[in-house]
C-alpha positions in Angstrom: -9.4 -22.6 -5.2 -10.3 -19.0 -5.1 -12.7 -18.1 -2.3 -16.1 -18.4 -4.0 -17.4 -15.3 -2.1 -15.1 -13.3 -4.4 -17.0 -14.2 -7.5 -19.8 -11.6 -7.2 -17.1 -8.9 -6.5 -15.1 -9.9 -9.6 -18.2 -9.9 -11.7 -19.1 -6.4 -10.5 -15.5 -5.2 -10.9 -15.3 -6.5 -14.5 -18.7 -4.9 -15.4 -17.6 -1.5 -14.2 -14.2 -1.6 -15.9 -15.9 -2.7 -19.1 -17.1 0.8 -19.5 -13.6 1.9 -20.1 -12.7 1.8 -23.8 -9.9 -0.6 -24.9 -6.6 1.4 -25.2 -7.7 4.2 -22.9 -4.8 6.3 -21.8 -3.6 6.7 -18.2 -5.7 9.8 -17.5 -8.9 8.0 -18.7 -8.1 5.0 -16.6 -7.4 7.2 -13.5 -10.7 8.9 -13.9 -12.5 5.6 -14.3 -10.9 4.2 -11.2 -12.0 7.3 -9.2 -15.6 6.9 -10.4 -15.7 3.1 -9.7 -14.3 3.6 -6.3 -16.9 6.2 -5.5 -19.7 3.9 -6.7 -18.4 1.0 -4.5 -17.4 3.0 -1.4 -18.7 1.6 1.9 -20.1 3.9 4.7 -17.3 5.6 6.7 -17.1 4.2 10.2 -18.9 6.5 12.7 -16.5 8.8 14.5 -13.8 8.8 11.8 -13.2 12.3 10.4 -11.9 12.5 6.8 -11.9 16.1 5.7 -8.5 17.2 6.8 -5.9 17.8 4.1 -2.3 19.1 4.0 0.1 19.9 1.3 3.7 19.0 1.9 6.8 20.2 0.0 9.1 17.6 -1.4 12.0 17.4 -3.9 9.5 16.2 -6.4 7.0 19.1 -5.8 4.1 19.5 -3.4 2.1 16.4 -2.4 -1.4 16.3 -0.9 -2.3 14.0 2.0 -5.8 13.3 3.3 -6.0 12.6 7.1 -8.3 10.0 8.5 -8.7 10.6 12.3 -10.2 8.2 14.8 -12.5 9.4 17.6 -10.8 10.9 20.6 -8.5 13.8 21.4 -5.2 12.0 21.0 -2.3 12.1 20.6 -2.8 9.0 18.5 -0.4 6.6 16.8 -0.2 7.2 13.1 0.1 5.2 9.8 1.4 6.8 6.6 -0.5 4.9 3.9 0.2 4.6 0.2 -2.5 3.4 -2.1 -2.1 0.8 -4.8 -2.7 1.2 -8.5 0.4 0.1 -10.3 2.1 3.5 -9.6 -0.1 4.8 -12.3 -3.6 5.4 -10.8 -5.4 5.6 -7.5 -5.6 8.2 -4.7 -6.5 8.6 -1.1 -10.1 8.6 -2.3 -9.9 5.3 -4.1 -8.7 3.6 -1.0 -11.0 5.4 1.5 -12.6 2.1 2.7 -9.2 0.7 3.8 -7.8 3.8 5.5 -11.1 4.8 7.2 -11.3 1.3 8.8 -7.7 1.2 9.8 -8.2 4.6 11.5 -11.2 3.3 13.4 -10.2 -0.2 14.2 -6.5 0.5 15.0 -7.1 3.8 16.6 -4.6 5.4 14.3 -4.4 8.7 12.5 -4.0 7.5 8.9 -2.2 9.9 6.6 -3.1 8.8 3.1 -0.6 10.1 0.4 -1.6 11.3 -3.0 1.8 10.7 -4.5 2.9 11.5 -8.1 1.9 9.0 -10.7 3.6 7.4 -13.7 4.1 7.5 -16.6 4.1 11.3 -16.5 6.0 11.4 -13.3 8.1 8.2 -13.0 10.6 7.2 -10.3 11.9 8.8 -8.2 9.0 11.3 -7.9 6.6 9.1 -5.8 9.4 7.8 -3.7 10.7 11.3 -3.0 7.3 12.6 -2.1 6.5 9.7 0.3 9.9 10.1 2.0 9.2 13.8 2.5 5.8 13.1 4.0 7.3 10.7 6.5 9.9 13.3 7.6 7.2 16.0 7.8 4.9 13.9 9.9 7.6 13.0 12.4 8.5 16.7 12.8 4.9 18.0 12.8 3.5 15.3 15.0 2.7 17.3 18.1 0.6 19.8 16.2 -1.2 17.0 14.5 -2.0 15.3 17.7 0.2 12.3 16.7 2.6 10.4 18.9 6.0 10.8 17.1 7.2 7.6 18.6 4.4 5.5 17.2 4.4 6.2 13.5 4.1 3.3 11.1 4.3 3.1 7.4 2.3 0.9 5.0 0.4 0.5 1.8 -1.0 -2.0 -0.7 0.6 -3.3 -3.9 2.6 -0.4 -5.5 1.9 1.5 -2.2 3.4 -1.4 -0.3 6.5 -1.2 -2.5 6.8 2.5 -1.6 6.3 1.9 2.1 9.0 -0.8 2.2 11.4 1.3 0.1 11.0 4.4 2.3 11.3 2.5 5.5 14.5 1.0 4.2 15.9 4.4 3.0 15.1 6.2 6.3 16.6 3.5 8.5 18.9 5.3 10.9 17.2 8.7 10.3 13.6 8.0 11.3 12.4 5.0 13.4 9.1 3.5 12.4 6.9 1.5 14.8 5.9 -0.9 12.1 5.5 -1.7 8.4 2.2 -2.8 7.0 2.9 -4.3 3.6 -0.2 -5.6 1.8 0.4 -7.7 -1.3 3.5 -5.7 -2.0 5.8 -5.6 -5.0 9.2 -6.0 -3.3 11.1 -6.9 -6.4 10.4 -7.5 -10.2 11.6 -11.1 -10.6 9.0 -12.5 -13.1 10.5 -16.0 -12.9 8.9 -16.7 -9.5 6.4 -19.6 -9.3 3.5 -17.3 -8.4 3.8 -15.6 -11.8 3.5 -18.9 -13.6 0.6 -20.1 -11.4 -1.4 -16.9 -11.7 -0.7 -15.5 -15.2 -4.2 -14.1 -15.6 -4.7 -12.7 -12.1 -7.5 -12.0 -11.4 -7.3 -8.2 -11.0 -3.7 -8.1 -12.3 -2.3 -10.1 -15.3 1.3 -10.9 -15.8 1.3 -9.9 -19.4 0.8 -6.2 -18.5 3.4 -6.1 -15.7 6.5 -5.4 -17.9 4.9 -2.3 -19.3 3.8 -1.1 -15.9 7.2 -1.6 -14.4 8.8 0.3 -17.3 6.4 3.2 -16.9 7.3 3.5 -13.2 11.1 3.1 -13.8 12.0 3.9 -17.4 15.6 3.0 -16.5 14.8 -0.7 -16.2 18.3 -1.5 -14.7 17.0 0.0 -11.5 14.3 -2.7 -11.2 17.0 -5.2 -10.2 19.6 -2.9 -8.6 18.1 0.0 -6.7 16.5 -0.6 -3.3 14.5 2.5 -3.6 12.7 0.7 -6.5 13.0 -2.9 -5.4 13.6 -3.1 -1.6 14.3 -6.8 -1.7 17.6 -6.1 -3.6 19.2 -4.1 -0.7 22.4 -5.6 0.8 21.2 -5.3 4.4 17.7 -5.4 5.9 18.7 -5.5 9.5 17.4 -2.9 12.0 14.1 -2.3 10.2 10.7 -2.0 12.0 8.6 -5.0 12.6 6.5 -5.9 9.6 3.1 -7.3 8.9 3.2 -8.8 5.4 0.0 -9.9 3.8 0.1 -11.9 0.6 -2.7 -13.6 -1.4 -2.6 -17.2 -2.6 -3.8 -16.4 -6.1 -1.6 -13.4 -6.8 1.4 -13.1 -9.2 3.1 -10.9 -6.5 2.6 -13.6 -3.8 6.2 -14.9 -4.0 7.7 -11.4 -4.0 6.0 -10.7 -0.6 7.0 -14.1 0.7 10.6 -13.5 -0.3 10.6 -10.2 1.5 9.2 -11.8 4.6 12.0 -14.4 4.5 14.6 -11.7 3.9 13.5 -9.7 6.9 13.2 -12.7 9.1 16.8 -13.7 8.2 17.9 -10.2 9.0 16.4 -10.4 12.5 13.3 -8.3 11.8 10.1 -9.4 13.5 7.6 -10.5 10.8 3.9 -11.4 11.0 3.0 -13.2 7.8 -0.6 -13.4 6.6 -0.7 -15.9 3.6 -4.2 -15.0 2.4 -5.5 -18.5 1.5 -8.1 -18.4 -1.3 -7.5 -14.7 -1.8 -6.5 -12.6 -4.8 -4.5 -9.5 -5.4 -6.5 -6.4 -4.3 -8.7 -8.5 -2.0 -9.3 -5.6 0.4 -11.5 -4.0 -2.3 -13.9 -6.9 -1.8 -14.6 -6.4 1.9 -18.3 -6.0 1.2 -18.5 -9.4 -0.5 -15.8 -11.6 1.0 -15.8 -12.3 4.8 -12.1 -13.4 4.6 -11.2 -10.0 3.1 -12.8 -8.1 6.0 -11.2 -10.5 8.5 -7.8 -9.9 7.0 -8.1 -6.1 7.4 -9.2 -6.7 11.0 -6.0 -8.7 11.7 -4.0 -5.8 10.2 -5.7 -3.3 12.4 -5.2 -5.4 15.5 -1.5 -5.8 14.7 -1.2 -2.0 14.2 -3.0 -1.3 17.5 -0.4 -3.4 19.3 2.6 -1.5 17.9 4.4 0.0 20.9 6.6 3.2 20.8 10.0 2.9 19.1 12.9 2.6 21.6 
């Protein structure tokens, strides 16, 4: 059974999205998401500063990041964070509640990435930008009051996909302290039981996923062959940073995250798995309604806070 405290959130979410006309294009849906997120934003934790921005060069053009800083002079550990939104919508501002709390509760500088969005800018634009941000942060760490030996990478949903893919791609070039993968899309195998069990979501529906995946990767062969798109298909997952993988019981993507957790564990990677009983895809958006959602983010923050320096 879905956690009943999620019902008021889902009702509010549906009412707000009902303002968006059927058939609205990507730009209109992005604008609506920004407005809805502003309307539902929680107070920023006291002591967290959020007004610092940087623009980083990348092979896919400049990318903006917003920096969420905890109290204290530092140097602090850091988390590179990629928002969800099906690779098509979202921004550092839509996921402010998550990143501001991770900054506060984990004592991390959170670098939230405003990566390129499909369908106008499909793969590899977002991947290339996130990769560039990771390398930039590692090099610029001292000037940003960041500990270069305690940089983690993470994100939710599509952002979790990007985090896992970049961590895999940079293995051997940049060592991460951890991977925080929140209801991530690690592959695109629609035959998994979680797709059949949760066809209508809530929040995401299976019937729309094929179009979303094609928008992100128009060359659909890459969805089952390129680890930069689907990190689960890589031949080797050894040597990756410890991972916290959070899935949700009532989520079509649940089994993709579970498969990645199994794959990492088999490869000798330390994995902390949070199964999200009673929860749904995108549950962190419901923190103001659902105590289990808030508690899950607290567990993620505690795990991050315990990440030691890379060896």
